[in-house]
N, C-alpha and C positions, 0 to 999 in steps of 0.2 A: 837247555831247550832241545827238544827232540829233533831228529834229522829232518822230519817232514816239514818242520817250520823254518828250515834254513835254505838260503840260496847260496850255492857254492860254485856253480859252473860259470866260467867267464862269458859264455854265450848268453846265459840268462841275464847277467849283469849288463852286457852290451845291448840286448834287446830292450830292457827296461830303461836304460839311459836314452835310447833312440825314440822309443814309442811312448814312454811314460810322461807324466806331468811332474814338475818339480815345485816344491814349496820350501821356503827357508826362513830361518830367523838368524840371529847373530851366531849361534853356536852349532846349528845343524842344518843340513839340506836333506830333504826327504824326496825321493822319487817314488811315485805310486803308479801302478799299472793294475787295472782290474783283472782278476783271474777267475773265470767261470768254472774251471775244472775242479777247483778245490773248495772245501767248505771251511777253510781257515786261512790265515795270512801266512806268507813266507817272508822271511827277513834276511836281508844281506847287509853287512856292516863294512864300511870302508873308513879306515883311519890311516892317514898319510904318515910317512916317516918324518915329515916336517914337524909333526906335533911333538915328537920326543922319542925317547928310547923305547924298547920293547915293554918295559915295565909300565910306562905311562900309557902307551897304546893299548895294552891288554887291560889296564884298569878302566879305561874309557869303554872298551868293548864289553867288559863284564857289567858295567853300570847300565849300558844300553840294553843288553840282554835281560838283565834283571827287571828293567822297566817294562819290557814287553812280556815277561813272564807274569808280572803283576796284572797287566791289562789284557791277558790272553783272550778272555771272553768278550772284551769290549771293542776289539779291533775288527773291522770289516774284512771279509775274505779278499785279499789282494796281495800283490807282490810289492814289498817295500824295500827300498835301499836307503840306509841312513849313512850320511857322510858327515864326519865330525870336522868342525872348523877349529881354528886356533884357540878361541876363548874356552873351548870345552876342556882343555888340559888343566885349567886352574880351578875347575868346579869339583865339588864333592858329589856323591851319589844322589843326594836329595835335590841339589840344584840341577843336575843332569836330568833327573826325572821330571822336574817341573818344566824345564825347557822342552823336553821331548813331548810332554803332554800338550804344551802350547802349540808346537809345530804340527802335531798330529790333528789337533782341532782345526787348524787352518787348512790342512790337507783334506779335511772331512773323512778321515780314516776311522773315526770312532763311531760306534753304534749310537742310536738316539738316546740310549740309557744314560750316557754320560753328559 
């Protein structure tokens, strides 16, 4: 995923945590904050060390990024932070994708096309 689509700065994360709205299911929490300046979404991913070692955490992050690459055109222009919860470590990529689609629909982050 290109750099323009990523949230990296701690200050950006803290701003979205404070001002954004959160939605969750069993596997993921998503914070959303509208962003008028950009014409695309930005994504931040947080996977705690409690979920497992680096291999497990990186696998989860890769699956999340892949899901957002697939739905790149369907997501509204906003800042998103995805936080993985404990059950996400036992899921495969397709299950992670289905769970993320579910929580994104709850958060109303998808365009009307979906």
